[in-house]
Every structure is written in C-alpha cells, then in structure tokens.
N, CA, C and O atoms as a GROMACS GRO file, in nm:
protein
  472
    1MET      N    1   7.700   5.763   4.177
    1MET     CA    2   7.765   5.574   4.067
    1MET      C    3   7.832   5.742   3.982
    1MET      O    4   7.827   5.863   3.965
    2SER      N    5   7.903   5.576   3.952
    2SER     CA    6   8.057   5.611   3.835
    2SER      C    7   8.035   5.529   3.745
    2SER      O    8   7.978   5.422   3.720
    3TYR      N    9   8.119   5.640   3.686
    3TYR     CA   10   8.046   5.584   3.462
    3TYR      C   11   8.021   5.476   3.437
    3TYR      O   12   7.936   5.435   3.358
    4GLN      N   13   8.114   5.397   3.523
    4GLN     CA   14   8.131   5.239   3.444
    4GLN      C   15   8.030   5.166   3.511
    4GLN      O   16   7.980   5.080   3.438
    5ASP      N   17   7.980   5.173   3.637
    5ASP     CA   18   7.857   5.160   3.740
    5ASP      C   19   7.726   5.215   3.594
    5ASP      O   20   7.653   5.136   3.534
    6ARG      N   21   7.730   5.316   3.579
    6ARG     CA   22   7.608   5.369   3.475
    6ARG      C   23   7.629   5.320   3.321
    6ARG      O   24   7.539   5.334   3.238
    7TYR      N   25   7.719   5.276   3.298
    7TYR     CA   26   7.734   5.254   3.135
    7TYR      C   27   7.694   5.070   3.128
    7TYR      O   28   7.625   5.031   3.034
    8GLN      N   29   7.722   5.012   3.190
    8GLN     CA   30   7.663   4.876   3.205
    8GLN      C   31   7.539   4.794   3.182
    8GLN      O   32   7.508   4.677   3.161
    9LYS      N   33   7.460   4.962   3.203
    9LYS     CA   34   7.306   4.939   3.182
    9LYS      C   35   7.306   4.993   3.031
    9LYS      O   36   7.199   4.953   2.984
   10LEU      N   37   7.353   5.042   2.965
   10LEU     CA   38   7.331   5.096   2.849
   10LEU      C   39   7.376   5.037   2.704
   10LEU      O   40   7.486   4.981   2.702
   11SER      N   41   7.298   5.045   2.575
   11SER     CA   42   7.297   4.957   2.468
   11SER      C   43   7.493   4.934   2.409
   11SER      O   44   7.602   4.966   2.456
   12LEU      N   45   7.466   4.893   2.340
   12LEU     CA   46   7.630   4.896   2.267
   12LEU      C   47   7.594   5.010   2.154
   12LEU      O   48   7.678   5.052   2.074
   13ALA      N   49   7.500   5.041   2.158
   13ALA     CA   50   7.497   5.202   2.016
   13ALA      C   51   7.483   5.325   2.089
   13ALA      O   52   7.508   5.439   2.049
   14GLN      N   53   7.427   5.277   2.230
   14GLN     CA   54   7.457   5.414   2.297
   14GLN      C   55   7.588   5.454   2.361
   14GLN      O   56   7.616   5.570   2.391
   15LEU      N   57   7.657   5.362   2.378
   15LEU     CA   58   7.794   5.366   2.384
   15LEU      C   59   7.900   5.405   2.361
   15LEU      O   60   8.002   5.449   2.415
   16VAL      N   61   7.833   5.366   2.208
   16VAL     CA   62   7.908   5.396   2.067
   16VAL      C   63   7.894   5.522   1.993
   16VAL      O   64   7.955   5.592   1.912
   17ARG      N   65   7.739   5.515   2.090
   17ARG     CA   66   7.755   5.726   2.021
   17ARG      C   67   7.793   5.870   2.136
   17ARG      O   68   7.786   5.993   2.137
   18ILE      N   69   7.829   5.773   2.210
   18ILE     CA   70   7.930   5.842   2.368
   18ILE      C   71   8.116   5.889   2.287
   18ILE      O   72   8.193   5.984   2.272
   19VAL      N   73   8.105   5.773   2.265
   19VAL     CA   74   8.252   5.752   2.178
   19VAL      C   75   8.273   5.844   2.071
   19VAL      O   76   8.363   5.927   2.085
   20GLU      N   77   8.193   5.844   1.948
   20GLU     CA   78   8.204   5.857   1.858
   20GLU      C   79   8.141   6.066   1.864
   20GLU      O   80   8.142   6.165   1.791
   21SER      N   81   8.106   6.037   1.970
   21SER     CA   82   8.072   6.198   2.006
   21SER      C   83   8.106   6.265   2.098
   21SER      O   84   8.030   6.342   2.158
   22ALA      N   85   8.281   6.239   2.135
   22ALA     CA   86   8.341   6.227   2.221
   22ALA      C   87   8.286   6.408   2.264
   22ALA      O   88   8.213   6.447   2.355
   23ASP      N   89   8.345   6.470   2.175
   23ASP     CA   90   8.312   6.587   2.238
   23ASP      C   91   8.201   6.704   2.295
   23ASP      O   92   8.190   6.822   2.326
   24ASP      N   93   8.134   6.583   2.285
   24ASP     CA   94   8.005   6.616   2.334
   24ASP      C   95   7.970   6.599   2.495
   24ASP      O   96   7.859   6.621   2.544
   25TYR      N   97   8.115   6.546   2.587
   25TYR     CA   98   8.156   6.422   2.649
   25TYR      C   99   8.231   6.458   2.761
   25TYR      O  100   8.332   6.502   2.706
   26GLN      N  101   8.247   6.468   2.858
   26GLN     CA  102   8.373   6.485   2.956
   26GLN      C  103   8.470   6.376   2.910
   26GLN      O  104   8.425   6.262   2.914
   27ALA      N  105   8.573   6.391   2.875
   27ALA     CA  106   8.712   6.287   2.880
   27ALA      C  107   8.660   6.189   2.963
   27ALA      O  108   8.616   6.091   2.903
   28GLY      N  109   8.654   6.188   3.080
   28GLY     CA  110   8.605   6.040   3.150
   28GLY      C  111   8.512   5.998   3.119
   28GLY      O  112   8.516   5.878   3.146
   29ALA      N  113   8.393   6.032   3.061
   29ALA     CA  114   8.214   5.940   3.065
   29ALA      C  115   8.301   5.853   2.849
   29ALA      O  116   8.285   5.736   2.812
   30VAL      N  117   8.373   5.955   2.773
   30VAL     CA  118   8.419   5.888   2.652
   30VAL      C  119   8.547   5.770   2.727
   30VAL      O  120   8.526   5.650   2.716
   31GLU      N  121   8.625   5.802   2.771
   31GLU     CA  122   8.681   5.682   2.855
   31GLU      C  123   8.612   5.531   2.889
   31GLU      O  124   8.655   5.422   2.848
   32ALA      N  125   8.472   5.560   2.990
   32ALA     CA  126   8.438   5.473   3.066
   32ALA      C  127   8.400   5.388   2.977
   32ALA      O  128   8.412   5.266   2.976
   33ALA      N  129   8.325   5.499   2.856
   33ALA     CA  130   8.234   5.377   2.724
   33ALA      C  131   8.308   5.360   2.677
   33ALA      O  132   8.265   5.403   2.570
   34LYS      N  133   8.498   5.299   2.633
   34LYS     CA  134   8.556   5.259   2.580
   34LYS      C  135   8.576   5.136   2.649
   34LYS      O  136   8.587   5.030   2.588
   35GLU      N  137   8.582   5.147   2.798
   35GLU     CA  138   8.670   5.036   2.838
   35GLU      C  139   8.522   4.889   2.836
   35GLU      O  140   8.514   4.766   2.834
   36GLU      N  141   8.428   5.017   2.837
   36GLU     CA  142   8.282   4.911   2.865
   36GLU      C  143   8.300   4.858   2.727
   36GLU      O  144   8.313   4.736   2.720
   37ILE      N  145   8.302   4.926   2.614
   37ILE     CA  146   8.257   4.836   2.482
   37ILE      C  147   8.388   4.694   2.504
   37ILE      O  148   8.372   4.576   2.470
   38LYS      N  149   8.494   4.748   2.561
   38LYS     CA  150   8.618   4.604   2.510
   38LYS      C  151   8.619   4.560   2.622
   38LYS      O  152   8.724   4.498   2.631
   39ARG      N  153   8.563   4.553   2.718
   39ARG     CA  154   8.466   4.446   2.839
   39ARG      C  155   8.378   4.358   2.740
   39ARG      O  156   8.400   4.241   2.710
   40ARG      N  157   8.277   4.437   2.696
   40ARG     CA  158   8.182   4.365   2.611
   40ARG      C  159   8.219   4.262   2.453
   40ARG      O  160   8.151   4.181   2.389
   41ARG      N  161   8.326   4.301   2.442
   41ARG     CA  162   8.369   4.238   2.309
   41ARG      C  163   8.244   4.191   2.226
   41ARG      O  164   8.177   4.092   2.197
   42PRO      N  165   8.259   4.371   2.200
   42PRO     CA  166   8.174   4.328   2.013
   42PRO      C  167   8.208   4.227   1.951
   42PRO      O  168   8.315   4.172   1.976
   43GLU      N  169   8.110   4.176   1.840
   43GLU     CA  170   8.152   4.189   1.715
   43GLU      C  171   8.238   4.275   1.618
   43GLU      O  172   8.164   4.338   1.544
   44PRO      N  173   8.318   4.289   1.603
   44PRO     CA  174   8.354   4.393   1.489
   44PRO      C  175   8.244   4.495   1.380
   44PRO      O  176   8.245   4.618   1.382
   45SER      N  177   8.175   4.432   1.311
   45SER     CA  178   8.074   4.477   1.218
   45SER      C  179   7.955   4.530   1.328
   45SER      O  180   7.902   4.639   1.305
   46GLU      N  181   7.917   4.459   1.436
   46GLU     CA  182   7.808   4.558   1.490
   46GLU      C  183   7.900   4.687   1.528
   46GLU      O  184   7.851   4.798   1.513
   47LEU      N  185   8.066   4.669   1.591
   47LEU     CA  186   8.088   4.798   1.616
   47LEU      C  187   8.030   4.948   1.503
   47LEU      O  188   7.971   5.054   1.527
   48LEU      N  189   8.084   4.883   1.378
   48LEU     CA  190   8.112   4.933   1.300
   48LEU      C  191   7.960   4.981   1.237
   48LEU      O  192   7.940   5.098   1.203
   49GLN      N  193   7.866   4.884   1.227
   49GLN     CA  194   7.686   4.954   1.268
   49GLN      C  195   7.694   5.032   1.352
   49GLN      O  196   7.733   5.137   1.301
   50SER      N  197   7.677   5.044   1.462
   50SER     CA  198   7.650   5.132   1.469
   50SER      C  199   7.712   5.291   1.466
   50SER      O  200   7.647   5.394   1.448
   51SER      N  201   7.852   5.278   1.489
   51SER     CA  202   7.923   5.375   1.423
   51SER      C  203   7.861   5.450   1.318
   51SER      O  204   7.823   5.565   1.341
   52ARG      N  205   7.838   5.361   1.132
   52ARG     CA  206   7.810   5.419   1.072
   52ARG      C  207   7.610   5.522   1.106
   52ARG      O  208   7.559   5.606   1.031
   53ALA      N  209   7.569   5.485   1.198
   53ALA     CA  210   7.391   5.504   1.159
   53ALA      C  211   7.446   5.612   1.250
   53ALA      O  212   7.402   5.723   1.220
   54VAL      N  213   7.543   5.611   1.368
   54VAL     CA  214   7.582   5.765   1.466
   54VAL      C  215   7.620   5.830   1.384
   54VAL      O  216   7.552   5.930   1.405
   55LEU      N  217   7.711   5.865   1.259
   55LEU     CA  218   7.809   5.915   1.158
   55LEU      C  219   7.681   5.954   1.102
   55LEU      O  220   7.658   6.073   1.125
   56LYS      N  221   7.585   5.892   1.034
   56LYS     CA  222   7.506   5.900   0.940
   56LYS      C  223   7.358   6.047   1.032
   56LYS      O  224   7.299   6.133   0.967
   57GLU      N  225   7.347   6.029   1.149
   57GLU     CA  226   7.278   6.103   1.177
   57GLU      C  227   7.309   6.232   1.206
   57GLU      O  228   7.234   6.329   1.190
   58ARG      N  229   7.487   6.232   1.275
   58ARG     CA  230   7.530   6.394   1.235
   58ARG      C  231   7.564   6.436   1.104
   58ARG      O  232   7.586   6.550   1.065
   59ILE      N  233   7.568   6.316   1.033
   59ILE     CA  234   7.606   6.381   0.855
   59ILE      C  235   7.424   6.455   0.816
   59ILE      O  236   7.397   6.566   0.771
   60GLU      N  237   7.361   6.378   0.843
   60GLU     CA  238   7.249   6.424   0.810
   60GLU      C  239   7.201   6.612   0.868
   60GLU      O  240   7.168   6.705   0.795
   61ARG      N  241   7.216   6.612   1.018
   61ARG     CA  242   7.240   6.721   1.075
   61ARG      C  243   7.287   6.830   1.004
   61ARG      O  244   7.243   6.934   0.956
   62TYR      N  245   7.381   6.776   1.013
   62TYR     CA  246   7.502   6.845   0.928
   62TYR      C  247   7.451   6.906   0.803
   62TYR      O  248   7.401   7.018   0.805
   63LEU      N  249   7.461   6.840   0.701
   63LEU     CA  250   7.387   6.847   0.562
   63LEU      C  251   7.283   6.955   0.616
   63LEU      O  252   7.308   7.065   0.566
   64ASN      N  253   7.156   6.957   0.717
   64ASN     CA  254   7.049   7.010   0.660
   64ASN      C  255   7.082   7.184   0.740
   64ASN      O  256   7.018   7.282   0.704
   65ASP      N  257   7.142   7.188   0.800
   65ASP     CA  258   7.238   7.332   0.897
   65ASP      C  259   7.338   7.362   0.826
   65ASP      O  260   7.434   7.411   0.885
   66PHE      N  261   7.348   7.341   0.669
   66PHE     CA  262   7.538   7.371   0.620
   66PHE      C  263   7.460   7.483   0.538
   66PHE      O  264   7.347   7.471   0.490
   67SER      N  265   7.552   7.606   0.531
   67SER     CA  266   7.510   7.741   0.438
   67SER      C  267   7.627   7.741   0.344
   67SER      O  268   7.733   7.796   0.372
   68VAL      N  269   7.606   7.681   0.239
   68VAL     CA  270   7.699   7.727   0.083
   68VAL      C  271   7.781   7.824   0.157
   68VAL      O  272   7.886   7.801   0.218
   69VAL      N  273   7.712   7.950   0.140
   69VAL     CA  274   7.805   8.086   0.175
   69VAL      C  275   7.888   8.088   0.311
   69VAL      O  276   8.008   8.099   0.332
   70ASN      N  277   7.781   8.072   0.392
   70ASN     CA  278   7.866   8.119   0.499
   70ASN      C  279   7.978   8.004   0.609
   70ASN      O  280   8.049   8.024   0.707
   71ASP      N  281   7.950   7.905   0.541
   71ASP     CA  282   8.076   7.732   0.620
   71ASP      C  283   8.147   7.657   0.545
   71ASP      O  284   8.144   7.627   0.425
   72GLN      N  285   8.215   7.632   0.634
   72GLN     CA  286   8.338   7.506   0.564
   72GLN      C  287   8.329   7.417   0.531
   72GLN      O  288   8.328   7.346   0.632
   73LEU      N  289   8.313   7.327   0.404
   73LEU     CA  290   8.338   7.171   0.466
   73LEU      C  291   8.350   7.076   0.503
   73LEU      O  292   8.338   6.987   0.418
   74VAL      N  293   8.371   7.044   0.609
   74VAL     CA  294   8.471   6.969   0.746
   74VAL      C  295   8.356   6.816   0.726
   74VAL      O  296   8.235   6.794   0.713
   75LEU      N  297   8.470   6.747   0.732
   75LEU     CA  298   8.417   6.581   0.730
   75LEU      C  299   8.466   6.539   0.876
   75LEU      O  300   8.564   6.539   0.952
   76GLN      N  301   8.290   6.492   0.861
   76GLN     CA  302   8.319   6.400   1.039
   76GLN      C  303   8.410   6.317   1.054
   76GLN      O  304   8.470   6.261   0.962
   77LYS      N  305   8.432   6.295   1.215
   77LYS     CA  306   8.567   6.223   1.286
   77LYS      C  307   8.476   6.100   1.265
   77LYS      O  308   8.358   6.081   1.239
   78SER      N  309   8.609   6.012   1.292
   78SER     CA  310   8.549   5.891   1.413
   78SER      C  311   8.618   5.804   1.399
   78SER      O  312   8.705   5.796   1.313
   79HIS      N  313   8.582   5.691   1.515
   79HIS     CA  314   8.708   5.655   1.661
   79HIS      C  315   8.736   5.550   1.549
   79HIS      O  316   8.843   5.511   1.502
   80TYR      N  317   8.527   5.496   1.505
   80TYR     CA  318   8.574   5.353   1.430
   80TYR      C  319   8.589   5.299   1.302
   80TYR      O  320   8.621   5.184   1.274
   81MET      N  321   8.563   5.394   1.225
   81MET     CA  322   8.592   5.379   1.109
   81MET      C  323   8.669   5.416   1.024
   81MET      O  324   8.697   5.512   1.096
   82ASN      N  325   8.737   5.434   0.928
   82ASN     CA  326   8.869   5.505   0.906
   82ASN      C  327   8.861   5.612   0.730
   82ASN      O  328   8.818   5.548   0.634
   83GLU      N  329   8.893   5.730   0.712
   83GLU     CA  330   8.906   5.849   0.649
   83GLU      C  331   8.808   5.778   0.522
   83GLU      O  332   8.688   5.800   0.504
   84GLU      N  333   8.874   5.713   0.463
   84GLU     CA  334   8.775   5.614   0.276
   84GLU      C  335   8.618   5.584   0.381
   84GLU      O  336   8.506   5.608   0.335
   85GLU      N  337   8.634   5.550   0.472
   85GLU     CA  338   8.522   5.474   0.547
   85GLU      C  339   8.344   5.544   0.537
   85GLU      O  340   8.227   5.510   0.518
   86VAL      N  341   8.472   5.720   0.577
   86VAL     CA  342   8.381   5.834   0.607
   86VAL      C  343   8.345   5.918   0.528
   86VAL      O  344   8.263   6.008   0.549
   87LYS      N  345   8.436   5.884   0.376
   87LYS     CA  346   8.370   5.970   0.272
   87LYS      C  347   8.335   5.925   0.210
   87LYS      O  348   8.364   5.986   0.107
   88LEU      N  349   8.239   5.781   0.169
   88LEU     CA  350   8.161   5.720   0.117
   88LEU      C  351   8.073   5.685   0.194
   88LEU      O  352   8.025   5.578   0.156
   89LEU      N  353   8.019   5.728   0.299
   89LEU     CA  354   7.901   5.776   0.364
   89LEU      C  355   7.852   5.908   0.320
   89LEU      O  356   7.761   5.948   0.246
   90PHE      N  357   7.971   5.976   0.412
   90PHE     CA  358   7.910   6.174   0.331
   90PHE      C  359   7.887   6.118   0.194
   90PHE      O  360   7.803   6.033   0.223
   91ARG      N  361   7.903   6.108   0.070
   91ARG     CA  362   7.893   6.102  -0.031
   91ARG      C  363   7.726   6.031  -0.044
   91ARG      O  364   7.631   6.080  -0.105
   92SER      N  365   7.727   5.914   0.026
   92SER     CA  366   7.596   5.847  -0.008
   92SER      C  367   7.498   5.959   0.085
   92SER      O  368   7.427   6.042   0.029
   93CYS      N  369   7.508   5.943   0.258
   93CYS     CA  370   7.406   6.020   0.277
   93CYS      C  371   7.402   6.204   0.161
   93CYS      O  372   7.306   6.278   0.139
   94PHE      N  373   7.508   6.213   0.130
   94PHE     CA  374   7.501   6.342   0.047
   94PHE      C  375   7.347   6.362  -0.076
   94PHE      O  376   7.248   6.431  -0.098
   95ALA      N  377   7.420   6.253  -0.123
   95ALA     CA  378   7.315   6.181  -0.234
   95ALA      C  379   7.216   6.211  -0.275
   95ALA      O  380   7.156   6.264  -0.368
   96GLU      N  381   7.204   6.124  -0.098
   96GLU     CA  382   7.009   6.072  -0.032
   96GLU      C  383   6.975   6.207  -0.018
   96GLU      O  384   6.864   6.240  -0.058
   97TRP      N  385   7.075   6.323   0.047
   97TRP     CA  386   6.996   6.457   0.068
   97TRP      C  387   6.949   6.547  -0.087
   97TRP      O  388   6.841   6.587  -0.129
   98LYS      N  389   7.068   6.553  -0.131
   98LYS     CA  390   7.009   6.591  -0.214
   98LYS      C  391   6.919   6.550  -0.342
   98LYS      O  392   6.900   6.624  -0.439
   99LYS      N  393   6.862   6.410  -0.326
   99LYS     CA  394   6.769   6.333  -0.394
   99LYS      C  395   6.618   6.366  -0.306
   99LYS      O  396   6.504   6.338  -0.341
  100GLU      N  397   6.667   6.437  -0.174
  100GLU     CA  398   6.515   6.446  -0.102
  100GLU      C  399   6.427   6.597  -0.120
  100GLU      O  400   6.306   6.624  -0.121
  101ASN      N  401   6.611   6.719  -0.141
  101ASN     CA  402   6.610   6.835  -0.165
  101ASN      C  403   6.590   6.910  -0.306
  101ASN      O  404   6.541   7.020  -0.334
  102ASP      N  405   6.640   6.820  -0.375
  102ASP     CA  406   6.682   6.890  -0.475
  102ASP      C  407   6.602   6.996  -0.542
  102ASP      O  408   6.672   7.071  -0.611
  103ASP      N  409   6.499   7.018  -0.541
  103ASP     CA  410   6.481   7.145  -0.568
  103ASP      C  411   6.511   7.258  -0.523
  103ASP      O  412   6.465   7.357  -0.580
  104MET      N  413   6.624   7.277  -0.370
  104MET     CA  414   6.644   7.361  -0.305
  104MET      C  415   6.827   7.384  -0.273
  104MET      O  416   6.894   7.445  -0.189
  105ILE      N  417   6.852   7.310  -0.376
  105ILE     CA  418   7.033   7.299  -0.411
  105ILE      C  419   7.036   7.369  -0.491
  105ILE      O  420   6.980   7.350  -0.599
  106PRO      N  421   7.116   7.492  -0.456
  106PRO     CA  422   7.215   7.581  -0.560
  106PRO      C  423   7.322   7.499  -0.693
  106PRO      O  424   7.382   7.391  -0.689
  107ASP      N  425   7.318   7.529  -0.726
  107ASP     CA  426   7.440   7.387  -0.806
  107ASP      C  427   7.617   7.436  -0.746
  107ASP      O  428   7.726   7.382  -0.766
  108SER      N  429   7.583   7.547  -0.677
  108SER     CA  430   7.752   7.629  -0.641
  108SER      C  431   7.781   7.451  -0.529
  108SER      O  432   7.892   7.401  -0.549
  109TRP      N  433   7.702   7.382  -0.441
  109TRP     CA  434   7.712   7.243  -0.413
  109TRP      C  435   7.816   7.203  -0.466
  109TRP      O  436   7.926   7.217  -0.411
  110LEU      N  437   7.794   7.129  -0.612
  110LEU     CA  438   7.897   7.022  -0.649
  110LEU      C  439   8.003   7.084  -0.634
  110LEU      O  440   8.111   7.026  -0.623
  111TYR      N  441   7.986   7.233  -0.629
  111TYR     CA  442   8.170   7.232  -0.606
  111TYR      C  443   8.249   7.212  -0.529
  111TYR      O  444   8.360   7.163  -0.508
  112VAL      N  445   8.108   7.297  -0.459
  112VAL     CA  446   8.208   7.215  -0.249
  112VAL      C  447   8.207   7.142  -0.228
  112VAL      O  448   8.292   7.110  -0.145
  113LEU      N  449   8.141   7.071  -0.263
  113LEU     CA  450   8.187   6.899  -0.245
  113LEU      C  451   8.313   6.820  -0.310
  113LEU      O  452   8.382   6.724  -0.278
  114GLY      N  453   8.307   6.895  -0.400
  114GLY     CA  454   8.437   6.854  -0.473
  114GLY      C  455   8.548   6.905  -0.465
  114GLY      O  456   8.656   6.850  -0.484
  115ALA      N  457   8.526   7.017  -0.434
  115ALA     CA  458   8.687   7.095  -0.343
  115ALA      C  459   8.674   7.058  -0.234
  115ALA      O  460   8.734   7.140  -0.164
  116GLY      N  461   8.593   6.916  -0.118
  116GLY     CA  462   8.621   6.950   0.043
  116GLY      C  463   8.688   6.855   0.003
  116GLY      O  464   8.800   6.852   0.054
  117PHE      N  465   8.648   6.710  -0.126
  117PHE     CA  466   8.664   6.613  -0.112
  117PHE      C  467   8.751   6.562  -0.170
  117PHE      O  468   8.817   6.470  -0.121
  118GLY      N  469   8.773   6.612  -0.301
  118GLY     CA  470   8.850   6.556  -0.407
  118GLY      C  471   8.775   6.516  -0.471
  118GLY      O  472   8.807   6.459  -0.575
   0.00000   0.00000   0.00000
C-alpha cells in the first residue's frame, strides 16, 4: 500500500502531524502527506489550528525535558506557522508550564528565555 493510499484515510490533524514532525518520517511520507492536504483543500484556519496543536504538544514535551544547565534553547520549526507565531506559542506554553511548575523552576530560566528569544 502506497503512502497516498494510506494517507487518504488519515484525518487532517494526523496529516499535519506528519508534516510538522518531518524529521520523524521519511521524505516520501512527508511529501505524500503534503499532497493529500493540498488535495483536500482545507481552510487555512483548520491548518493553523492543527499545526498549533502539534507544536504545542512538542513544545510542552521539550520544556519538560529541557535542562537549563545542559541544553541550548531552540525554537521549534513549523511548516504552517511563521517564526513570530511560533515564538508567541512558545511564550504562551512557557508561561503555562511555568505556572504549573513554579516551585521547581530556577531563576536562570528567565535569562535563558530572554537570551534565546530576545
């Protein structure tokens, strides 16, 4: 079964997850997902909503695994969102994450965030 045949059965959210997580998939799989999305002609707002959900999940996982001492802050990449939108989403996710983990965050986080995203 080809990617095209398989991807016809996937939801838009699943296809966007493949495109937004391109490093986790073979190039042919990513291209097939992009083609299937184009074929369906979804509303731009639907694409952005799905993209935000995928990126939000990735950012939350990234923050939970981040080590202030050992890691370098890296902005997530998106196929459907521009850099400013990704930065805003990251800041929003960080604020939410910080609120949930406030007792465990060292003050150096503020410097990391400022140095990473200005």
